[in-house]
C-alpha positions as CSV (number, residue, x, y, z in Angstrom):
1,X,0.0,0.0,0.0
2,X,2.9,2.4,0.8
3,X,4.3,1.8,-2.6
4,X,0.9,2.6,-4.2
5,X,0.7,5.8,-2.1
6,X,4.2,6.9,-3.1
7,X,3.4,6.2,-6.8
8,X,0.2,8.1,-6.5
9,X,1.9,11.0,-4.8
10,X,4.7,11.0,-7.5
11,X,2.0,10.9,-10.2
12,X,0.4,14.0,-8.7
13,X,3.8,15.8,-8.4
14,X,4.5,14.9,-12.0
15,X,1.3,16.7,-13.2
16,X,2.0,19.7,-15.5
17,X,0.4,22.1,-13.1
18,X,2.7,21.2,-10.2
19,X,5.8,21.4,-12.4
20,X,4.7,24.9,-13.6
21,X,4.3,25.9,-9.9
22,X,7.8,24.7,-9.0
23,X,9.1,26.6,-12.0
24,X,7.4,29.8,-10.8
25,X,8.9,29.4,-7.3
26,X,12.4,28.9,-8.7
27,X,11.9,31.8,-11.0
28,X,10.9,34.0,-8.0
29,X,13.8,32.8,-5.9
30,X,16.2,33.7,-8.8
31,X,14.6,37.1,-9.1
32,X,15.0,37.8,-5.4
33,X,18.6,36.6,-5.4
34,X,19.4,38.8,-8.4
35,X,17.8,41.8,-6.8
36,X,19.6,41.1,-3.5
37,X,23.0,40.9,-5.3
38,X,22.3,44.0,-7.5
39,X,21.2,46.0,-4.4
40,X,24.5,45.1,-2.5
41,X,26.6,45.7,-5.6
42,X,25.0,49.1,-6.2
43,X,25.7,50.2,-2.5
44,X,29.3,48.9,-2.8
45,X,29.8,51.0,-6.0
46,X,28.2,54.1,-4.5
47,X,29.6,54.1,-1.0
48,X,32.6,51.8,-1.1
49,X,34.9,51.6,2.0
50,X,33.7,48.2,3.0
51,X,33.9,44.7,1.5
52,X,31.1,43.7,-0.9
53,X,30.1,40.9,1.4
54,X,29.2,43.4,4.2
55,X,26.9,45.3,1.8
56,X,25.3,42.0,0.8
57,X,24.6,41.1,4.4
58,X,23.6,44.6,5.6
59,X,20.3,45.1,7.5
60,X,18.8,47.4,4.9
61,X,19.5,44.8,2.3
62,X,17.5,42.4,4.5
63,X,14.7,44.8,4.6
64,X,14.8,45.2,0.8
65,X,15.0,41.5,0.5
66,X,12.0,41.0,2.7
67,X,10.0,43.6,0.7
68,X,11.0,41.9,-2.6
69,X,10.3,38.5,-1.1
70,X,6.8,39.7,0.0
71,X,6.1,41.0,-3.5
72,X,7.4,37.8,-5.1
73,X,5.4,35.7,-2.7
74,X,2.2,37.7,-3.5
75,X,3.0,37.3,-7.2
76,X,3.4,33.6,-6.7
77,X,0.2,33.3,-4.8
78,X,-1.7,35.3,-7.4
79,X,-0.1,33.1,-10.1
80,X,-1.1,30.0,-8.2
81,X,-4.7,31.2,-8.0
82,X,-4.8,32.1,-11.6
83,X,-3.4,28.7,-12.5
84,X,-6.1,27.0,-10.4
85,X,-8.8,29.1,-12.2
86,X,-7.2,28.2,-15.5
87,X,-7.2,24.5,-14.6
88,X,-10.8,24.7,-13.6
89,X,-11.7,26.3,-16.9
90,X,-9.7,23.7,-18.7
91,X,-11.5,21.0,-16.8
92,X,-14.9,22.5,-17.5
93,X,-14.0,22.9,-21.2
94,X,-12.9,19.3,-21.4
95,X,-16.1,18.2,-19.7
96,X,-18.1,20.2,-22.3
97,X,-16.0,18.7,-25.1
98,X,-16.6,15.2,-23.7
99,X,-20.3,15.8,-23.4
100,X,-20.3,17.2,-27.0
101,X,-18.5,14.1,-28.1
102,X,-21.0,11.9,-26.4
103,X,-23.9,13.7,-28.1
104,X,-22.1,13.5,-31.4
105,X,-21.6,9.8,-30.9
106,X,-25.3,9.4,-29.9
107,X,-26.4,11.4,-33.0
108,X,-24.2,9.3,-35.3
109,X,-25.5,6.1,-33.7
110,X,-29.1,7.2,-34.4
111,X,-28.3,8.2,-37.9
112,X,-26.4,4.9,-38.5
113,X,-29.3,2.9,-37.1
114,X,-31.7,4.6,-39.5
115,X,-32.6,2.7,-42.6
116,X,-32.7,6.1,-44.4
117,X,-29.7,7.6,-46.1
118,X,-28.8,10.8,-44.2
119,X,-26.2,13.5,-44.8
120,X,-25.4,16.8,-43.1
121,X,-24.0,19.8,-45.0
122,X,-22.9,23.2,-43.9
123,X,-24.3,26.5,-45.1
124,X,-22.1,26.4,-48.2
125,X,-23.5,22.9,-49.1
126,X,-20.2,21.2,-48.2
127,X,-20.8,17.6,-47.0
128,X,-19.9,17.2,-43.3
129,X,-21.3,13.8,-42.5
130,X,-22.8,10.8,-44.2
131,X,-24.2,7.8,-42.4
132,X,-23.4,4.3,-43.7
133,X,-26.6,4.0,-45.7
134,X,-25.9,7.3,-47.5
135,X,-22.3,6.3,-48.3
136,X,-23.5,3.0,-49.7
137,X,-26.0,4.8,-51.9
138,X,-23.8,7.7,-53.1
139,X,-20.2,7.0,-52.1
140,X,-17.9,8.8,-49.7
141,X,-18.1,12.5,-50.4
142,X,-17.3,14.1,-47.1
143,X,-15.5,17.5,-47.6
144,X,-16.9,17.9,-51.1
145,X,-19.7,20.2,-52.3
146,X,-22.9,18.3,-52.8
147,X,-23.6,19.7,-56.2
148,X,-20.1,18.7,-57.4
149,X,-20.3,15.2,-55.8
150,X,-23.8,14.3,-56.9
151,X,-24.6,16.3,-59.9
152,X,-21.2,17.2,-61.4
153,X,-22.1,20.9,-61.3
154,X,-19.9,23.8,-60.5
155,X,-22.5,25.8,-58.6
156,X,-25.6,25.0,-56.6
157,X,-28.4,23.3,-58.5
158,X,-31.4,25.3,-59.6
159,X,-34.3,24.8,-57.2
160,X,-32.1,23.2,-54.5
161,X,-34.3,21.9,-51.7
162,X,-31.6,22.7,-49.0
163,X,-31.2,26.3,-50.1
164,X,-35.0,26.6,-50.1
165,X,-35.0,25.3,-46.5
166,X,-32.3,27.7,-45.5
167,X,-34.5,30.6,-46.7
168,X,-37.9,29.7,-45.2
169,X,-36.9,27.1,-42.5
170,X,-39.4,24.6,-43.9
171,X,-39.0,21.0,-45.1
172,X,-38.7,20.7,-48.8
173,X,-38.9,17.6,-51.0
174,X,-37.7,16.9,-54.5
175,X,-37.6,13.8,-56.8
176,X,-34.9,12.9,-59.2
177,X,-35.0,10.4,-62.1
178,X,-32.2,8.0,-63.2
179,X,-30.7,10.7,-65.5
180,X,-30.1,13.1,-62.6
181,X,-29.7,11.0,-59.4
182,X,-26.4,9.8,-58.1
183,X,-27.8,6.3,-57.7
184,X,-28.9,5.7,-61.2
185,X,-32.5,5.2,-60.1
186,X,-35.4,7.2,-58.8
187,X,-34.7,9.0,-55.5
188,X,-36.7,11.3,-53.2
189,X,-34.7,14.1,-51.4
190,X,-36.0,15.6,-48.2
191,X,-34.2,18.7,-47.0
192,X,-34.4,20.6,-43.7
193,X,-32.2,23.1,-41.9
194,X,-30.8,24.0,-38.5
195,X,-30.3,27.7,-37.8
196,X,-28.4,29.6,-35.1
197,X,-29.8,32.2,-32.7
198,X,-29.1,34.9,-35.2
199,X,-31.4,33.1,-37.7
200,X,-28.5,32.2,-40.1
201,X,-28.4,28.6,-41.4
202,X,-25.8,26.4,-39.7
203,X,-26.4,23.0,-41.2
204,X,-28.6,21.3,-43.7
205,X,-30.0,17.8,-43.1
206,X,-30.7,15.7,-46.2
207,X,-32.5,12.4,-46.3
208,X,-32.3,10.4,-49.5
209,X,-34.8,7.6,-50.2
210,X,-34.6,5.2,-53.1
211,X,-38.1,5.1,-54.6
212,X,-37.2,3.1,-57.7
213,X,-39.4,0.2,-56.8
214,X,-42.3,2.5,-56.0
215,X,-41.9,4.4,-59.3
216,X,-41.7,1.2,-61.3
217,X,-44.8,-0.1,-59.5
218,X,-46.6,3.2,-60.3
219,X,-45.7,2.9,-63.9
220,X,-46.8,-0.7,-64.0
221,X,-50.0,0.2,-62.2
222,X,-50.6,3.0,-64.7
223,X,-50.0,0.6,-67.6
224,X,-52.4,-1.9,-66.0
225,X,-55.0,0.8,-65.5
226,X,-54.6,1.8,-69.1
227,X,-55.0,-1.8,-70.3
228,X,-57.9,-2.3,-67.9
229,X,-59.6,0.9,-69.2
230,X,-59.1,-0.3,-72.7
231,X,-60.5,-3.7,-71.9
232,X,-63.4,-2.1,-70.0
233,X,-64.2,0.0,-73.1
234,X,-64.1,-3.0,-75.3
235,X,-66.3,-4.9,-72.9
236,X,-68.8,-2.1,-72.8
237,X,-68.9,-2.0,-76.5
238,X,-69.3,-5.8,-76.7
239,X,-72.1,-5.7,-74.2
240,X,-73.8,-2.9,-76.2
241,X,-73.4,-5.0,-79.3
242,X,-74.7,-8.1,-77.5
243,X,-77.7,-6.2,-76.2
244,X,-78.5,-4.8,-79.6
245,X,-78.1,-8.3,-81.0
246,X,-80.5,-9.7,-78.3
247,X,-83.1,-7.0,-79.1
248,X,-82.8,-7.6,-82.8
249,X,-83.1,-11.4,-82.4
250,X,-86.1,-11.0,-80.0
251,X,-88.0,-8.6,-82.1
252,X,-87.0,-9.7,-85.6
253,X,-87.7,-13.4,-84.9
254,X,-91.0,-12.9,-83.1
255,X,-92.9,-11.9,-86.3
256,X,-92.0,-15.1,-88.4
257,X,-92.3,-17.2,-85.2
258,X,-95.8,-15.9,-84.7
259,X,-96.7,-16.9,-88.3
260,X,-95.2,-20.4,-87.8
261,X,-97.0,-20.8,-84.5
262,X,-100.3,-19.6,-85.9
263,X,-100.0,-22.0,-88.8
264,X,-99.2,-24.8,-86.4
265,X,-102.3,-23.9,-84.4
266,X,-104.4,-24.0,-87.6
267,X,-103.0,-27.3,-88.6
268,X,-103.9,-28.8,-85.3
269,X,-107.5,-28.3,-86.3
270,X,-107.0,-30.7,-89.2
271,X,-105.6,-33.5,-86.9
272,X,-108.3,-36.0,-87.9
273,X,-107.4,-35.6,-91.5
274,X,-103.7,-36.3,-90.9
275,X,-102.1,-39.6,-90.4
276,X,-100.0,-40.4,-87.3
277,X,-96.8,-38.9,-88.8
278,X,-98.6,-35.7,-89.8
279,X,-100.0,-35.2,-86.3
280,X,-96.5,-35.9,-84.8
281,X,-94.9,-33.2,-87.0
282,X,-97.7,-30.7,-86.3
283,X,-97.2,-31.2,-82.6
284,X,-93.5,-31.0,-83.0
285,X,-93.8,-27.6,-84.8
286,X,-96.2,-26.3,-82.2
287,X,-94.0,-27.4,-79.2
288,X,-90.9,-25.9,-81.0
289,X,-92.7,-22.6,-81.3
290,X,-93.6,-22.6,-77.6
291,X,-90.0,-23.3,-76.7
292,X,-88.7,-20.6,-79.0
293,X,-91.2,-18.1,-77.5
294,X,-89.9,-18.9,-74.0
295,X,-86.3,-18.6,-75.2
296,X,-87.0,-15.2,-76.7
297,X,-88.7,-14.1,-73.5
298,X,-85.7,-15.2,-71.6
299,X,-83.3,-13.3,-73.9
300,X,-85.4,-10.2,-73.3
301,X,-85.2,-10.6,-69.6
302,X,-81.4,-11.2,-69.8
303,X,-81.0,-8.0,-71.8
304,X,-83.3,-6.0,-69.5
305,X,-81.5,-6.9,-66.3
306,X,-78.3,-5.6,-67.9
307,X,-79.8,-2.3,-69.1
308,X,-81.9,-1.3,-66.1
309,X,-80.3,1.0,-63.5
310,X,-80.2,-0.4,-60.0
311,X,-82.6,1.1,-57.5
312,X,-81.5,-0.4,-54.2
313,X,-83.4,-0.3,-50.9
314,X,-83.8,-2.4,-47.8
315,X,-86.9,-4.7,-48.0
316,X,-88.2,-8.1,-46.9
317,X,-87.6,-10.9,-49.4
318,X,-90.1,-13.3,-47.9
319,X,-93.4,-11.8,-49.2
320,X,-92.1,-11.9,-52.8
321,X,-91.0,-15.5,-52.2
322,X,-94.4,-16.5,-50.8
323,X,-96.1,-14.9,-53.8
324,X,-93.9,-16.8,-56.3
325,X,-94.4,-20.1,-54.4
326,X,-98.2,-19.5,-54.6
327,X,-98.0,-18.9,-58.4
328,X,-95.9,-22.1,-58.8
329,X,-98.5,-24.2,-56.9
330,X,-101.1,-22.9,-59.3
331,X,-98.9,-23.8,-62.3
332,X,-98.2,-27.3,-61.0
333,X,-101.5,-28.2,-59.2
334,X,-100.7,-31.9,-59.0
335,X,-97.4,-31.4,-57.2
336,X,-97.7,-30.9,-53.4
337,X,-94.4,-29.1,-52.8
338,X,-93.6,-28.2,-49.2
339,X,-92.1,-24.7,-49.1
340,X,-90.1,-23.7,-46.0
341,X,-89.1,-20.1,-45.4
342,X,-88.3,-17.9,-42.3
343,X,-90.8,-15.3,-41.1
344,X,-88.6,-12.4,-42.4
345,X,-85.5,-11.9,-44.4
346,X,-84.3,-8.3,-44.9
347,X,-81.9,-7.6,-47.8
348,X,-80.5,-4.6,-49.5
349,X,-80.9,-4.5,-53.3
350,X,-83.1,-3.8,-56.3
351,X,-86.5,-5.4,-55.4
352,X,-87.5,-6.0,-59.1
353,X,-84.2,-7.6,-60.1
354,X,-84.1,-9.7,-56.9
355,X,-87.6,-10.9,-57.6
356,X,-86.3,-12.2,-60.9
357,X,-83.6,-14.1,-59.0
358,X,-86.2,-15.7,-56.8
359,X,-88.4,-16.6,-59.7
360,X,-85.6,-18.4,-61.5
361,X,-84.3,-20.3,-58.5
362,X,-87.6,-21.2,-57.0
363,X,-89.0,-22.3,-60.4
364,X,-85.9,-24.5,-60.9
365,X,-86.4,-26.0,-57.5
366,X,-90.0,-26.8,-58.3
367,X,-89.2,-28.2,-61.7
368,X,-86.3,-30.4,-60.7
369,X,-88.1,-31.9,-57.7
370,X,-91.2,-33.0,-59.7
371,X,-90.1,-36.7,-59.7
372,X,-89.7,-37.2,-55.9
373,X,-92.5,-38.5,-53.7
374,X,-92.3,-35.7,-51.1
375,X,-90.8,-32.6,-52.7
376,X,-89.4,-29.9,-50.3
377,X,-88.1,-26.5,-51.2
378,X,-86.5,-24.4,-48.6
379,X,-85.4,-20.7,-48.5
380,X,-83.1,-19.5,-45.8
381,X,-79.7,-18.0,-44.8
382,X,-76.3,-19.5,-43.9
383,X,-73.0,-18.2,-42.7
384,X,-70.1,-18.8,-45.1
385,X,-66.5,-19.5,-44.3
386,X,-65.6,-15.9,-45.4
387,X,-68.0,-14.5,-42.8
388,X,-70.7,-13.6,-45.3
389,X,-74.4,-14.2,-45.0
390,X,-75.6,-16.3,-48.0
391,X,-79.2,-16.7,-49.0
392,X,-79.9,-20.3,-50.2
393,X,-82.7,-22.1,-52.0
394,X,-82.5,-25.9,-51.4
395,X,-84.5,-28.8,-53.0
396,X,-84.5,-32.5,-52.7
397,X,-84.9,-33.2,-56.4
398,X,-82.8,-34.5,-59.2
399,X,-79.6,-32.6,-58.2
400,X,-76.6,-32.5,-60.6
401,X,-73.1,-33.9,-61.1
402,X,-70.9,-31.7,-58.9
403,X,-67.9,-32.1,-61.3
404,X,-69.9,-30.1,-63.9
405,X,-70.9,-27.3,-61.5
406,X,-68.9,-24.8,-63.5
407,X,-71.3,-25.0,-66.4
408,X,-74.4,-24.2,-64.4
409,X,-74.3,-20.4,-65.0
410,X,-73.2,-20.4,-68.6
411,X,-75.9,-19.4,-71.1
412,X,-77.6,-22.3,-72.9
413,X,-75.6,-24.9,-70.9
414,X,-77.9,-27.6,-69.5
415,X,-77.0,-30.5,-67.2
416,X,-80.2,-32.3,-68.0
417,X,-82.1,-33.0,-71.2
418,X,-84.9,-30.9,-72.4
419,X,-87.2,-33.9,-72.5
420,X,-86.7,-34.6,-68.8
421,X,-86.7,-31.0,-67.6
422,X,-87.8,-28.3,-70.1
423,X,-86.2,-24.9,-70.0
424,X,-84.2,-22.3,-71.9
425,X,-80.8,-22.6,-70.3
426,X,-80.8,-18.8,-69.5
427,X,-82.3,-18.7,-66.0
428,X,-79.1,-19.3,-64.0
429,X,-77.2,-17.0,-66.4
430,X,-79.7,-14.3,-65.6
431,X,-79.4,-15.0,-61.9
432,X,-75.6,-14.6,-62.0
433,X,-75.8,-11.3,-63.9
434,X,-78.2,-9.8,-61.4
435,X,-76.1,-11.0,-58.4
436,X,-72.9,-9.7,-59.9
437,X,-74.6,-6.3,-60.5
438,X,-75.2,-6.2,-56.7
439,X,-71.4,-7.0,-56.2
440,X,-72.3,-10.4,-54.9
441,X,-71.5,-14.0,-55.9
442,X,-73.6,-17.0,-56.7
443,X,-72.7,-20.7,-56.7
444,X,-74.4,-24.1,-56.6
445,X,-73.8,-27.4,-54.7
446,X,-75.5,-30.7,-55.4
447,X,-75.3,-34.4,-55.9
448,X,-77.0,-36.4,-58.6
449,X,-80.3,-37.8,-57.3
450,X,-80.0,-36.1,-53.9
451,X,-81.1,-32.5,-54.5
452,X,-79.3,-29.2,-55.1
453,X,-78.7,-25.9,-53.2
454,X,-78.0,-22.6,-54.8
455,X,-76.4,-19.7,-52.8
456,X,-76.0,-16.0,-53.5
457,X,-74.7,-13.1,-51.4
458,X,-75.7,-9.4,-51.4
459,X,-72.8,-7.4,-49.8
460,X,-74.8,-4.2,-49.7
């Protein structure tokens, strides 16, 4: 321990301040000694008669020496106090420098941790600092002017975002393309400023973001939108042509069909005069006219549901369903179908178009269950896996092959023969078009010989 104390004391004695203090003491002693010798030598030269040593040791010389010693001591004390004050100032300055260094290190740590590329520039746009992300993006340009380093210009760029921030103290943004940016891609520049108490700019902080991916995505989105707009225009034109075609077919074919139908009706009055083959062909023409009339009516309905504007409101679907069921019972009096439905089912949509949906689905359920002993048709709701509320119409009739479910809603596609189940093949296509106009979806599930269930949703 003694050795440690001696080494500690020697370390303190070796400090620059203590050495300076010893030097001042020695310097004062030398000054006093020189003054003492000069004083004795001056008395010896002026008065003489005695040896020089007596003048040096005379009492008045001691008094002078004491006065000089007092002055030198005071000077030394003042010098020591000034030295301590200077040491305290140096210590405070060092502490301030250490604190500033810590803050700088903290700031650099924050900037280095950021994913953004950050640089700091002085009021003359000279680069003072770059974080690693900025150096990776633009290279090491510390000490260079930004316009020289990034744009190969000899003076500040026109419309510089940092100079604008220096003027109004606001955040300014700019975007550069591959032809102007230092990265060779699209970048976004965000500039802000730090000003002193006098309002003059001290530093400019610049954040550089690589927005190449975003710009390419925007261009791709714009191209897709343009293509989609073009396709939408073509689709609208095709729909208009299809509607015009449907109208032309429905109207232009109705007149000759009426003549054929009327002739077939007249020929049926001559059944007794015709043989069996003649009666067969007359009935065949008559039934074909009836089927064609139904097909034309279905085409008109399909065109009408496309043209009509939606007039949506909230209403109860059950009264319309009960009315349609009553009409179907009258059309098929020999078929005791049990119809099950809830007391109320409020939906949001176009009442007229949704009635068409019910008419098609309920008539299909009635038709395809005509060969079972106890036909049952049910209307209700069910929660889907996607969290939607789906309205369903279920029957226990003929059903269908589930592997061909994708053909159900295609126009003129039939999964059963016309002889077994007459129809036009447009009912489900009309249902799908109406449901899609309500931004919903429709699908069917079934099994051959075990009935079918058709679902549709109405997001509104």
